[in-house]
N, C-alpha and C positions, 0 to 999 in steps of 0.2 A: 679356376680355383686350383691350387697345388694339392696333388694327390699325396697325402702323407701316410706312409705305410705304418700300420699299426704294429707294435712290437710285443712279443711275448718273451718277457724276461726269463720265465721258467722253462723254456725250451732248451737251453744250453747255457753253460758258463759264458760263452762268447756272446750270446744274445743278452745276458744280464749285463755284461760289460757295456754293450752298445746302448741299452736302454737307459743305463745310468749316465752314460755320456750324454745322451740327448736331453735327459731330465735336467741335468746340471747346466747344460749350455742354454736350454730354453728359459731356465730360471733367471739367467742373467740377460736375457733378451738378445742373445747373439744368434745371428743366422749361421748357417753352416759355412758360408764363404767368410764371415767375419772370424769365426773360430779358426778356420783353415790357415789364415794369415798368421795367427798366433802360434800355431804348431808347425807351420812350414809345409803345408800340403794343399791340395785342392779341395774345394767343397764337395766335389763328387767322391773323393777318397773319404772324407768325413762321413758322408751319407752311407757309403759301402761298409764302414765299420759300425755305424749305428744300427744298421739293419742286418748285421751279421753276415754280409756277403763277403767281407774280407776280415781276416783276423788283425787286431792291433799288434804292433811291434813294441819292443822294449823302448826304443827311441820315442815312438809316438806316445807311449804311456808317460814317459818322463817329462816330455814337453807339455802334455795334458796337465800333469800335476803342477807344473810351473804356471800355466794359465790359470788354473783354479786355486792355486795357493795351497796345495795339498802335498808338497814334497816332505817326505818323511813322516806323514801321519798314518794312523791306522786305516784311514779311508782312501790312501793313495791308490791311483790307478796302476802304478808300478807294482804295488803289492798284489792287486788283483790279477795283473798279468802273470806274475809269477805263480800264483795259485792255479791258474788255468794251464800254464805250460808245464808245471811240475806238480800236477795234482796227486802223484803217487808218493810224494815225500811227506814227511811228518809235518804236522801243523807247526807253523812258526819258522820252519827252515827256509822256505822261499823269501820270506821277509828278511831273515838274517842275511841271506846272500846278497840282497839289495844293499844292506849296510856294509857288508864285507868288501864290496867293490868300490866303496868310497872311504874305507878306513885308512888312517895314516900309520896306525900301529895295530898289529894283530897279535894276540897272545892265545896260545892253544895248549891245552893239556889233554893227552889221549892215552887211553888204556887199551890194551889188546891188539888194536889195529892202528896202522900208520894213517894219519889224517889225510883226507882228500886232497888238500893242497899240496901234499908231498908224494902222492901216489904215482907210480908209473901207469901207463895205460894198461899193461898187462896185469898189474896188480889189481886195478880197479875192475877190469873185465872179469878176472877170476872171481873176485869178491862178489860182484853183482850177479854173476852166473850161478853162484851157489844159492842166491835168493830165488832164482828162477827154478832151480831143481827142487827146492823146498816148497814152491808154489806161493811165495810171498808176493812176487811181482811178476808181470808178463815179461817175455823177451824184449818187447818194445820198450817197456818202462825201464827195464835194465839198461838198454842201450841209451835211453834218455839220461839216466843217472850217470852213466859214464861220460856222456857228452857235457853234462853239467860240471863234472869234475874237471874236465879239460878246459871248459869256458872259464871256470873260477880261476884256475891256474893262470890262464892267459891274462886275466885282469891285473895280475901281480906285475906283469911285465910292461908297466906304464912308465912315463918319463920320470916320475917320482914314485918309485915303488915303496910300499909301506915297510916299516921295520917289522921283522918277523921274529917273535920269541916263542919258542916251542919247548915244552917239557914233555918227553915221551916216557911213559911207564916202560920199564925194561921189557915188560911182556910184549910190547909192540914189535920188538926186534926178534923175539923167539917164536911168535905165532906164525907157523909155516903156512903161508898163503900161496897156493899154486906151485909148490915144489921147489926144488933147489934153484932152477934157472930163473924163476920169477923172483924168488927172495934175494938171490944174489944181485940181480939188477936193481931190485928196490933198495937194498942197502947201499948200493953204489950211488943211487940217486940221493940218498940222505947225505952221503959224503960230498957230493957235488953241491948240494944246497948249503951245507955247512961252510963251504969255501966262499960263498957270496958275502959281501960286506954288509948286506942288510939282514942276514939270517944268523940267529943265535940259537943253537940246539943243545938242550940239556937232556940227559937220561936221568930219570928217577930210578935208581937201582932197587932191587927187591929188598936189599938190606935196609932201606929207608923205614920199612915197617910202619908203625903207628905214626911216624912223623910226616907221612904223606897227607897233604892238606885236603885233597879231593879223592873221591872213590868213584866219580863218574866224570866223563869228559866235560870239559868246560872251554868255551870260546869267549874271549873278551876283545872287543873292538874299540879302539879310541878313534873318534872322528876328528875332523879338521877343527871343530870348535872346542875340542878337548873333553867333550862328553864321552862316556863310556857306556856301551851296551853289552849284555851278557846273553849267551845262548847255552842252554843246556838241554839234555833230553834223556827221557827213559826209553824203554823198548817200544812204547806206544805214543809218546807224546813229545813234542818239542816245545820249549818255553823260552821266549825272548823277553828279557827284562831290561827296562829302561829307567826304572826308579832308582834314583842316585843312592838313596839310603840302603837299598839292597845290593846294589852293584859294587859299591866301594869296599864292603867287607870281603867280597869275592876277589877283588883286585888285591887287597892286602894279603889275603891267603895265597894268592898266586905267587906274589913276590916272595912270601915265606917258603913256599915250595921250591922256587927257583933257586933260592939260597941254599936249601938242603940238598938239591940235586947235584949231580956231577958237574964240573965245569965244562964249557964247550970243548976244550982240548981233551979232557979225559973222556967225554962222551963220544968224540970223534974216534978216539982210539979203541973204544969198545966196539963201536959200529964196524970199524975197519977190521978188527980182530974176528968178529963173527962173519963178516963177508969172506975173509980169507979162509975161514974154516969150512965153508960150504964147498963140497966136492962137485 
């Protein structure tokens, strides 16, 4: 008789992942070897993940979702994997990152801080280092966050990169993060991105006043099937919205804001002027 190891899904997030994998696999009557063929590994590897001896990878999670028909659903293994890997992040953000990596168009509005997809490593490390000093995160969690920023940036350099539409509140350009050297390099990075054919950067100047459509950061992703998902967050909670009736008004407001903001040419001129003014 095969000795089947009992699982305790409450012992760790990794154990919960493995226990759910076994439960869904057995519900379909699949052996570990049968499932292994579907995800491109060995039955021994599946066993190790189910019993928590090995952590699942992002690729394994995506192939598992394909096998179980869970791609893009709230119950996807990719979503669970991201929660395990990035447990210090706000709720909803790990799932958002999964969509971001597949988006064909990305629209961002940001206040106060340069968005992660546009940050230099020095800017990102300085910002997350401040969270460590305040006790918000550990040093390890801060480094994980910086690594995630760089991973997200790397996904943009694919064969068909997404179209990037960014509206930066003027405050993003004046918030002194890390001192003159860090800020000068960060503004130069914005200039370099603005020169790329798939990037359109607008600055929403302070003079926009009450005509500014949003008062909190907003991310809007257009996927390959032309559906749109939105992500916003407060200080303590991230919100991922897929309901079309709620997302479309946000997209309309984004287009209105984009129309009110400075043109890409005028925005680039402002960024360049600020960079040159840094001594």
